[in-house]
Structure formats: structure tokens, C-alpha cells
Jmol script that loads the backbone (N, CA, C; Angstrom):
load data "model"
ATOM      1  N   MET A   1      -4.496 -17.859  -6.834  1.00  0.00           N
ATOM      2  CA  MET A   1      -4.227 -16.616  -7.536  1.00  0.00           C
ATOM      3  C   MET A   1      -3.320 -15.736  -6.677  1.00  0.00           C
ATOM      4  N   SER A   2      -2.333 -15.174  -7.273  1.00  0.00           N
ATOM      5  CA  SER A   2      -1.386 -14.308  -6.590  1.00  0.00           C
ATOM      6  C   SER A   2      -1.947 -12.886  -6.476  1.00  0.00           C
ATOM      7  N   VAL A   3      -1.709 -12.256  -5.346  1.00  0.00           N
ATOM      8  CA  VAL A   3      -2.156 -10.882  -5.136  1.00  0.00           C
ATOM      9  C   VAL A   3      -1.375  -9.950  -6.055  1.00  0.00           C
ATOM     10  N   ARG A   4      -2.087  -9.005  -6.663  1.00  0.00           N
ATOM     11  CA  ARG A   4      -1.465  -8.003  -7.537  1.00  0.00           C
ATOM     12  C   ARG A   4      -1.578  -6.653  -6.837  1.00  0.00           C
ATOM     13  N   TYR A   5      -0.469  -5.931  -6.759  1.00  0.00           N
ATOM     14  CA  TYR A   5      -0.378  -4.704  -5.987  1.00  0.00           C
ATOM     15  C   TYR A   5      -0.303  -3.471  -6.869  1.00  0.00           C
ATOM     16  N   SER A   6      -0.812  -2.353  -6.333  1.00  0.00           N
ATOM     17  CA  SER A   6      -0.544  -1.060  -6.953  1.00  0.00           C
ATOM     18  C   SER A   6       0.123  -0.176  -5.917  1.00  0.00           C
ATOM     19  N   MET A   7       1.057   0.622  -6.394  1.00  0.00           N
ATOM     20  CA  MET A   7       1.822   1.526  -5.541  1.00  0.00           C
ATOM     21  C   MET A   7       1.579   2.935  -6.064  1.00  0.00           C
ATOM     22  N   ILE A   8       0.814   3.727  -5.317  1.00  0.00           N
ATOM     23  CA  ILE A   8       0.495   5.083  -5.729  1.00  0.00           C
ATOM     24  C   ILE A   8       1.627   5.993  -5.246  1.00  0.00           C
ATOM     25  N   GLY A   9       2.360   6.554  -6.180  1.00  0.00           N
ATOM     26  CA  GLY A   9       3.513   7.393  -5.868  1.00  0.00           C
ATOM     27  C   GLY A   9       4.800   6.631  -6.110  1.00  0.00           C
ATOM     28  N   HIS A  10       5.590   7.095  -7.054  1.00  0.00           N
ATOM     29  CA  HIS A  10       6.833   6.411  -7.401  1.00  0.00           C
ATOM     30  C   HIS A  10       8.048   7.268  -7.069  1.00  0.00           C
ATOM     31  N   GLY A  11       8.074   7.786  -5.850  1.00  0.00           N
ATOM     32  CA  GLY A  11       9.266   8.464  -5.350  1.00  0.00           C
ATOM     33  C   GLY A  11      10.197   7.420  -4.757  1.00  0.00           C
ATOM     34  N   LYS A  12      11.076   7.837  -3.856  1.00  0.00           N
ATOM     35  CA  LYS A  12      12.029   6.896  -3.247  1.00  0.00           C
ATOM     36  C   LYS A  12      11.328   5.767  -2.501  1.00  0.00           C
ATOM     37  N   LEU A  13      10.349   6.091  -1.679  1.00  0.00           N
ATOM     38  CA  LEU A  13       9.662   5.065  -0.899  1.00  0.00           C
ATOM     39  C   LEU A  13       8.804   4.168  -1.789  1.00  0.00           C
ATOM     40  N   GLY A  14       7.983   4.756  -2.641  1.00  0.00           N
ATOM     41  CA  GLY A  14       7.097   3.968  -3.488  1.00  0.00           C
ATOM     42  C   GLY A  14       7.841   3.049  -4.435  1.00  0.00           C
ATOM     43  N   THR A  15       8.888   3.549  -5.051  1.00  0.00           N
ATOM     44  CA  THR A  15       9.675   2.723  -5.972  1.00  0.00           C
ATOM     45  C   THR A  15      10.367   1.599  -5.223  1.00  0.00           C
ATOM     46  N   SER A  16      10.950   1.898  -4.088  1.00  0.00           N
ATOM     47  CA  SER A  16      11.636   0.870  -3.297  1.00  0.00           C
ATOM     48  C   SER A  16      10.664  -0.210  -2.834  1.00  0.00           C
ATOM     49  N   MET A  17       9.466   0.201  -2.386  1.00  0.00           N
ATOM     50  CA  MET A  17       8.456  -0.775  -1.962  1.00  0.00           C
ATOM     51  C   MET A  17       7.985  -1.620  -3.137  1.00  0.00           C
ATOM     52  N   ALA A  18       7.736  -0.994  -4.283  1.00  0.00           N
ATOM     53  CA  ALA A  18       7.286  -1.725  -5.459  1.00  0.00           C
ATOM     54  C   ALA A  18       8.316  -2.771  -5.884  1.00  0.00           C
ATOM     55  N   VAL A  19       9.565  -2.396  -5.876  1.00  0.00           N
ATOM     56  CA  VAL A  19      10.631  -3.319  -6.270  1.00  0.00           C
ATOM     57  C   VAL A  19      10.757  -4.464  -5.267  1.00  0.00           C
ATOM     58  N   ALA A  20      10.636  -4.163  -3.982  1.00  0.00           N
ATOM     59  CA  ALA A  20      10.709  -5.214  -2.963  1.00  0.00           C
ATOM     60  C   ALA A  20       9.572  -6.223  -3.138  1.00  0.00           C
ATOM     61  N   ILE A  21       8.385  -5.746  -3.459  1.00  0.00           N
ATOM     62  CA  ILE A  21       7.239  -6.632  -3.683  1.00  0.00           C
ATOM     63  C   ILE A  21       7.448  -7.459  -4.951  1.00  0.00           C
ATOM     64  N   ALA A  22       7.886  -6.825  -6.027  1.00  0.00           N
ATOM     65  CA  ALA A  22       8.126  -7.540  -7.285  1.00  0.00           C
ATOM     66  C   ALA A  22       9.224  -8.580  -7.129  1.00  0.00           C
ATOM     67  N   LYS A  23      10.204  -8.279  -6.324  1.00  0.00           N
ATOM     68  CA  LYS A  23      11.320  -9.201  -6.091  1.00  0.00           C
ATOM     69  C   LYS A  23      10.835 -10.501  -5.441  1.00  0.00           C
ATOM     70  N   ARG A  24       9.685 -10.436  -4.794  1.00  0.00           N
ATOM     71  CA  ARG A  24       9.090 -11.616  -4.164  1.00  0.00           C
ATOM     72  C   ARG A  24       8.057 -12.285  -5.084  1.00  0.00           C
ATOM     73  N   SER A  25       8.186 -12.018  -6.380  1.00  0.00           N
ATOM     74  CA  SER A  25       7.400 -12.651  -7.447  1.00  0.00           C
ATOM     75  C   SER A  25       5.946 -12.186  -7.549  1.00  0.00           C
ATOM     76  N   PHE A  26       5.638 -10.999  -7.029  1.00  0.00           N
ATOM     77  CA  PHE A  26       4.306 -10.436  -7.188  1.00  0.00           C
ATOM     78  C   PHE A  26       4.322  -9.383  -8.288  1.00  0.00           C
ATOM     79  N   TYR A  27       3.176  -9.198  -8.951  1.00  0.00           N
ATOM     80  CA  TYR A  27       3.022  -8.152  -9.957  1.00  0.00           C
ATOM     81  C   TYR A  27       2.714  -6.833  -9.250  1.00  0.00           C
ATOM     82  N   VAL A  28       3.371  -5.753  -9.682  1.00  0.00           N
ATOM     83  CA  VAL A  28       3.168  -4.430  -9.094  1.00  0.00           C
ATOM     84  C   VAL A  28       2.989  -3.398 -10.202  1.00  0.00           C
ATOM     85  N   MET A  29       1.942  -2.588 -10.071  1.00  0.00           N
ATOM     86  CA  MET A  29       1.749  -1.466 -10.977  1.00  0.00           C
ATOM     87  C   MET A  29       1.967  -0.184 -10.179  1.00  0.00           C
ATOM     88  N   GLY A  30       2.904   0.621 -10.616  1.00  0.00           N
ATOM     89  CA  GLY A  30       3.158   1.897  -9.976  1.00  0.00           C
ATOM     90  C   GLY A  30       2.383   3.003 -10.660  1.00  0.00           C
ATOM     91  N   VAL A  31       1.949   3.973  -9.877  1.00  0.00           N
ATOM     92  CA  VAL A  31       1.211   5.119 -10.407  1.00  0.00           C
ATOM     93  C   VAL A  31       1.962   6.381 -10.033  1.00  0.00           C
ATOM     94  N   ASP A  32       2.128   7.260 -11.002  1.00  0.00           N
ATOM     95  CA  ASP A  32       2.776   8.540 -10.720  1.00  0.00           C
ATOM     96  C   ASP A  32       2.212   9.591 -11.674  1.00  0.00           C
ATOM     97  N   ILE A  33       2.299  10.845 -11.283  1.00  0.00           N
ATOM     98  CA  ILE A  33       1.826  11.934 -12.141  1.00  0.00           C
ATOM     99  C   ILE A  33       2.915  12.428 -13.082  1.00  0.00           C
ATOM    100  N   ASN A  34       4.126  11.923 -12.899  1.00  0.00           N
ATOM    101  CA  ASN A  34       5.266  12.332 -13.703  1.00  0.00           C
ATOM    102  C   ASN A  34       5.467  11.359 -14.862  1.00  0.00           C
ATOM    103  N   GLN A  35       5.196  11.824 -16.076  1.00  0.00           N
ATOM    104  CA  GLN A  35       5.314  10.985 -17.275  1.00  0.00           C
ATOM    105  C   GLN A  35       6.709  10.376 -17.415  1.00  0.00           C
ATOM    106  N   GLN A  36       7.746  11.149 -17.132  1.00  0.00           N
ATOM    107  CA  GLN A  36       9.114  10.645 -17.261  1.00  0.00           C
ATOM    108  C   GLN A  36       9.381   9.499 -16.277  1.00  0.00           C
ATOM    109  N   SER A  37       8.866   9.594 -15.065  1.00  0.00           N
ATOM    110  CA  SER A  37       9.026   8.507 -14.087  1.00  0.00           C
ATOM    111  C   SER A  37       8.354   7.235 -14.585  1.00  0.00           C
ATOM    112  N   VAL A  38       7.153   7.380 -15.104  1.00  0.00           N
ATOM    113  CA  VAL A  38       6.412   6.235 -15.638  1.00  0.00           C
ATOM    114  C   VAL A  38       7.182   5.594 -16.792  1.00  0.00           C
ATOM    115  N   GLU A  39       7.675   6.389 -17.691  1.00  0.00           N
ATOM    116  CA  GLU A  39       8.438   5.870 -18.829  1.00  0.00           C
ATOM    117  C   GLU A  39       9.709   5.157 -18.382  1.00  0.00           C
ATOM    118  N   ARG A  40      10.391   5.716 -17.408  1.00  0.00           N
ATOM    119  CA  ARG A  40      11.625   5.090 -16.911  1.00  0.00           C
ATOM    120  C   ARG A  40      11.348   3.711 -16.293  1.00  0.00           C
ATOM    121  N   VAL A  41      10.314   3.630 -15.468  1.00  0.00           N
ATOM    122  CA  VAL A  41       9.970   2.347 -14.846  1.00  0.00           C
ATOM    123  C   VAL A  41       9.592   1.327 -15.921  1.00  0.00           C
ATOM    124  N   ASN A  42       8.791   1.723 -16.879  1.00  0.00           N
ATOM    125  CA  ASN A  42       8.371   0.798 -17.942  1.00  0.00           C
ATOM    126  C   ASN A  42       9.528   0.351 -18.830  1.00  0.00           C
ATOM    127  N   ALA A  43      10.590   1.136 -18.859  1.00  0.00           N
ATOM    128  CA  ALA A  43      11.790   0.762 -19.615  1.00  0.00           C
ATOM    129  C   ALA A  43      12.769  -0.052 -18.768  1.00  0.00           C
ATOM    130  N   GLY A  44      12.407  -0.305 -17.505  1.00  0.00           N
ATOM    131  CA  GLY A  44      13.277  -1.100 -16.630  1.00  0.00           C
ATOM    132  C   GLY A  44      14.325  -0.292 -15.905  1.00  0.00           C
ATOM    133  N   HIS A  45      14.073   1.012 -15.744  1.00  0.00           N
ATOM    134  CA  HIS A  45      15.016   1.899 -15.067  1.00  0.00           C
ATOM    135  C   HIS A  45      14.359   2.535 -13.851  1.00  0.00           C
ATOM    136  N   THR A  46      15.167   3.012 -12.937  1.00  0.00           N
ATOM    137  CA  THR A  46      14.634   3.656 -11.750  1.00  0.00           C
ATOM    138  C   THR A  46      14.360   5.139 -12.001  1.00  0.00           C
ATOM    139  N   PRO A  47      13.272   5.668 -11.452  1.00  0.00           N
ATOM    140  CA  PRO A  47      12.996   7.097 -11.583  1.00  0.00           C
ATOM    141  C   PRO A  47      13.696   7.922 -10.502  1.00  0.00           C
ATOM    142  N   VAL A  48      14.333   7.249  -9.544  1.00  0.00           N
ATOM    143  CA  VAL A  48      14.999   7.922  -8.417  1.00  0.00           C
ATOM    144  C   VAL A  48      16.363   7.299  -8.178  1.00  0.00           C
ATOM    145  N   GLN A  49      17.232   8.027  -7.477  1.00  0.00           N
ATOM    146  CA  GLN A  49      18.548   7.509  -7.111  1.00  0.00           C
ATOM    147  C   GLN A  49      18.442   6.725  -5.814  1.00  0.00           C
ATOM    148  N   GLU A  50      18.810   5.472  -5.850  1.00  0.00           N
ATOM    149  CA  GLU A  50      18.810   4.625  -4.658  1.00  0.00           C
ATOM    150  C   GLU A  50      19.751   3.457  -4.933  1.00  0.00           C
ATOM    151  N   THR A  51      20.553   3.101  -3.970  1.00  0.00           N
ATOM    152  CA  THR A  51      21.553   2.047  -4.125  1.00  0.00           C
ATOM    153  C   THR A  51      20.921   0.739  -4.590  1.00  0.00           C
ATOM    154  N   ASP A  52      21.465   0.162  -5.661  1.00  0.00           N
ATOM    155  CA  ASP A  52      21.077  -1.130  -6.233  1.00  0.00           C
ATOM    156  C   ASP A  52      19.662  -1.183  -6.812  1.00  0.00           C
ATOM    157  N   LEU A  53      18.944  -0.083  -6.810  1.00  0.00           N
ATOM    158  CA  LEU A  53      17.567  -0.097  -7.299  1.00  0.00           C
ATOM    159  C   LEU A  53      17.496  -0.312  -8.813  1.00  0.00           C
ATOM    160  N   GLU A  54      18.402   0.280  -9.546  1.00  0.00           N
ATOM    161  CA  GLU A  54      18.423   0.138 -11.012  1.00  0.00           C
ATOM    162  C   GLU A  54      18.531  -1.336 -11.414  1.00  0.00           C
ATOM    163  N   GLU A  55      19.460  -2.054 -10.807  1.00  0.00           N
ATOM    164  CA  GLU A  55      19.664  -3.465 -11.133  1.00  0.00           C
ATOM    165  C   GLU A  55      18.462  -4.313 -10.723  1.00  0.00           C
ATOM    166  N   THR A  56      17.864  -3.989  -9.594  1.00  0.00           N
ATOM    167  CA  THR A  56      16.728  -4.769  -9.107  1.00  0.00           C
ATOM    168  C   THR A  56      15.496  -4.546  -9.973  1.00  0.00           C
ATOM    169  N   ILE A  57      15.269  -3.315 -10.411  1.00  0.00           N
ATOM    170  CA  ILE A  57      14.153  -3.063 -11.331  1.00  0.00           C
ATOM    171  C   ILE A  57      14.383  -3.817 -12.638  1.00  0.00           C
ATOM    172  N   ALA A  58      15.575  -3.745 -13.172  1.00  0.00           N
ATOM    173  CA  ALA A  58      15.868  -4.420 -14.441  1.00  0.00           C
ATOM    174  C   ALA A  58      15.665  -5.932 -14.330  1.00  0.00           C
ATOM    175  N   SER A  59      16.054  -6.519 -13.219  1.00  0.00           N
ATOM    176  CA  SER A  59      15.931  -7.975 -13.080  1.00  0.00           C
ATOM    177  C   SER A  59      14.509  -8.427 -12.757  1.00  0.00           C
ATOM    178  N   ASN A  60      13.619  -7.506 -12.431  1.00  0.00           N
ATOM    179  CA  ASN A  60      12.215  -7.840 -12.136  1.00  0.00           C
ATOM    180  C   ASN A  60      11.252  -7.115 -13.070  1.00  0.00           C
ATOM    181  N   LYS A  61      11.758  -6.671 -14.204  1.00  0.00           N
ATOM    182  CA  LYS A  61      10.998  -5.844 -15.152  1.00  0.00           C
ATOM    183  C   LYS A  61       9.671  -6.471 -15.584  1.00  0.00           C
ATOM    184  N   GLU A  62       9.606  -7.781 -15.689  1.00  0.00           N
ATOM    185  CA  GLU A  62       8.375  -8.428 -16.140  1.00  0.00           C
ATOM    186  C   GLU A  62       7.238  -8.342 -15.121  1.00  0.00           C
ATOM    187  N   ARG A  63       7.560  -7.999 -13.880  1.00  0.00           N
ATOM    188  CA  ARG A  63       6.536  -7.891 -12.836  1.00  0.00           C
ATOM    189  C   ARG A  63       6.254  -6.454 -12.406  1.00  0.00           C
ATOM    190  N   ILE A  64       6.931  -5.479 -13.009  1.00  0.00           N
ATOM    191  CA  ILE A  64       6.746  -4.080 -12.626  1.00  0.00           C
ATOM    192  C   ILE A  64       6.277  -3.288 -13.851  1.00  0.00           C
ATOM    193  N   HIS A  65       5.210  -2.549 -13.670  1.00  0.00           N
ATOM    194  CA  HIS A  65       4.665  -1.700 -14.729  1.00  0.00           C
ATOM    195  C   HIS A  65       4.269  -0.383 -14.081  1.00  0.00           C
ATOM    196  N   ALA A  66       4.295   0.692 -14.828  1.00  0.00           N
ATOM    197  CA  ALA A  66       3.890   1.993 -14.298  1.00  0.00           C
ATOM    198  C   ALA A  66       2.858   2.635 -15.215  1.00  0.00           C
ATOM    199  N   THR A  67       2.038   3.478 -14.629  1.00  0.00           N
ATOM    200  CA  THR A  67       0.973   4.157 -15.369  1.00  0.00           C
ATOM    201  C   THR A  67       0.729   5.538 -14.776  1.00  0.00           C
ATOM    202  N   LEU A  68       0.092   6.388 -15.550  1.00  0.00           N
ATOM    203  CA  LEU A  68      -0.348   7.693 -15.059  1.00  0.00           C
ATOM    204  C   LEU A  68      -1.769   7.609 -14.488  1.00  0.00           C
ATOM    205  N   SER A  69      -2.436   6.482 -14.705  1.00  0.00           N
ATOM    206  CA  SER A  69      -3.853   6.338 -14.363  1.00  0.00           C
ATOM    207  C   SER A  69      -4.073   5.683 -12.997  1.00  0.00           C
ATOM    208  N   HIS A  70      -4.524   6.492 -12.040  1.00  0.00           N
ATOM    209  CA  HIS A  70      -4.873   5.939 -10.731  1.00  0.00           C
ATOM    210  C   HIS A  70      -6.018   4.941 -10.874  1.00  0.00           C
ATOM    211  N   GLN A  71      -6.967   5.270 -11.734  1.00  0.00           N
ATOM    212  CA  GLN A  71      -8.127   4.409 -11.937  1.00  0.00           C
ATOM    213  C   GLN A  71      -7.712   3.026 -12.438  1.00  0.00           C
ATOM    214  N   GLU A  72      -6.830   2.987 -13.409  1.00  0.00           N
ATOM    215  CA  GLU A  72      -6.358   1.712 -13.959  1.00  0.00           C
ATOM    216  C   GLU A  72      -5.746   0.841 -12.867  1.00  0.00           C
ATOM    217  N   ALA A  73      -4.934   1.423 -12.031  1.00  0.00           N
ATOM    218  CA  ALA A  73      -4.244   0.666 -10.990  1.00  0.00           C
ATOM    219  C   ALA A  73      -5.191   0.191  -9.897  1.00  0.00           C
ATOM    220  N   ILE A  74      -6.077   1.042  -9.455  1.00  0.00           N
ATOM    221  CA  ILE A  74      -6.945   0.693  -8.333  1.00  0.00           C
ATOM    222  C   ILE A  74      -8.024  -0.306  -8.746  1.00  0.00           C
ATOM    223  N   ILE A  75      -8.621  -0.119  -9.891  1.00  0.00           N
ATOM    224  CA  ILE A  75      -9.708  -0.998 -10.327  1.00  0.00           C
ATOM    225  C   ILE A  75      -9.189  -2.381 -10.729  1.00  0.00           C
ATOM    226  N   ASN A  76      -8.051  -2.443 -11.378  1.00  0.00           N
ATOM    227  CA  ASN A  76      -7.576  -3.704 -11.944  1.00  0.00           C
ATOM    228  C   ASN A  76      -6.692  -4.543 -11.022  1.00  0.00           C
ATOM    229  N   LEU A  77      -6.324  -4.014  -9.859  1.00  0.00           N
ATOM    230  CA  LEU A  77      -5.421  -4.759  -8.984  1.00  0.00           C
ATOM    231  C   LEU A  77      -6.083  -5.029  -7.638  1.00  0.00           C
ATOM    232  N   ASP A  78      -5.449  -5.839  -6.826  1.00  0.00           N
ATOM    233  CA  ASP A  78      -6.063  -6.334  -5.593  1.00  0.00           C
ATOM    234  C   ASP A  78      -5.819  -5.467  -4.363  1.00  0.00           C
ATOM    235  N   LEU A  79      -4.648  -4.901  -4.244  1.00  0.00           N
ATOM    236  CA  LEU A  79      -4.273  -4.170  -3.035  1.00  0.00           C
ATOM    237  C   LEU A  79      -3.458  -2.942  -3.424  1.00  0.00           C
ATOM    238  N   SER A  80      -3.827  -1.780  -2.870  1.00  0.00           N
ATOM    239  CA  SER A  80      -3.144  -0.533  -3.222  1.00  0.00           C
ATOM    240  C   SER A  80      -2.478   0.088  -1.997  1.00  0.00           C
ATOM    241  N   PHE A  81      -1.276   0.599  -2.193  1.00  0.00           N
ATOM    242  CA  PHE A  81      -0.565   1.371  -1.190  1.00  0.00           C
ATOM    243  C   PHE A  81      -0.487   2.811  -1.690  1.00  0.00           C
ATOM    244  N   VAL A  82      -0.736   3.766  -0.806  1.00  0.00           N
ATOM    245  CA  VAL A  82      -0.667   5.171  -1.179  1.00  0.00           C
ATOM    246  C   VAL A  82       0.469   5.816  -0.393  1.00  0.00           C
ATOM    247  N   ASN A  83       1.407   6.396  -1.098  1.00  0.00           N
ATOM    248  CA  ASN A  83       2.533   7.082  -0.481  1.00  0.00           C
ATOM    249  C   ASN A  83       2.256   8.574  -0.536  1.00  0.00           C
ATOM    250  N   ASN A  84       2.122   9.197   0.609  1.00  0.00           N
ATOM    251  CA  ASN A  84       1.820  10.634   0.689  1.00  0.00           C
ATOM    252  C   ASN A  84       3.091  11.390   1.106  1.00  0.00           C
ATOM    253  N   PRO A  85       3.713  12.075   0.174  1.00  0.00           N
ATOM    254  CA  PRO A  85       4.958  12.795   0.507  1.00  0.00           C
ATOM    255  C   PRO A  85       4.726  13.966   1.460  1.00  0.00           C
ATOM    256  N   ASN A  86       3.489  14.376   1.636  1.00  0.00           N
ATOM    257  CA  ASN A  86       3.191  15.513   2.508  1.00  0.00           C
ATOM    258  C   ASN A  86       2.854  15.118   3.942  1.00  0.00           C
ATOM    259  N   SER A  87       2.754  13.814   4.214  1.00  0.00           N
ATOM    260  CA  SER A  87       2.414  13.403   5.580  1.00  0.00           C
ATOM    261  C   SER A  87       3.628  13.527   6.485  1.00  0.00           C
ATOM    262  N   GLN A  88       3.380  13.725   7.747  1.00  0.00           N
ATOM    263  CA  GLN A  88       4.478  13.902   8.708  1.00  0.00           C
ATOM    264  C   GLN A  88       4.561  12.725   9.631  1.00  0.00           C
TER     265      GLN A  88
END
end "model"
wireframe off; spacefill off
backbone 0.3
color backbone group
């Protein structure tokens, strides 16, 4: 069984990490509090500006999903990463 990941926070770091994991054939669920970010990821688009990220998300769309529910991501997946934008 392949490990399934959740990425809490879909800013520049979280989105880039999620895409890198999906690119290696793993399933990744991203969690964000921003409805528009979630919708963009689920449509195969990037919620942030980053070089080549749009194309990479589109080419790995079947392995990347986003949700507003932290509970859904943590309970249903194997390993979670939390990105804290306030940490120093």
C-alpha cells in the first residue's frame, strides 16, 4: 500500500511540497482555509505564483486533491505535514 499524504496549508511551501510528493506518484490531500485556493487546486491550477507549478499540478491532477476539512485529511490519510506561516 502506498503512503497517502496530507499537506496542511496550501501557500507557496505547502503547494510546492504537495506537488513534489504527487510527482513521485503519491496521493496528496491539501488543506487550506481559503475556499478559492481549494477550488483552484481541485481544478488543476495553482493557488500561488511559482515557476512551473501550474504545469506540474495539471500533470499530476489525479493525485492531488484539496479540502477545507482538517479532519478529513488527518483521519483519512497516513502522514500529515503542517506548514505554519507564523513560525520563525
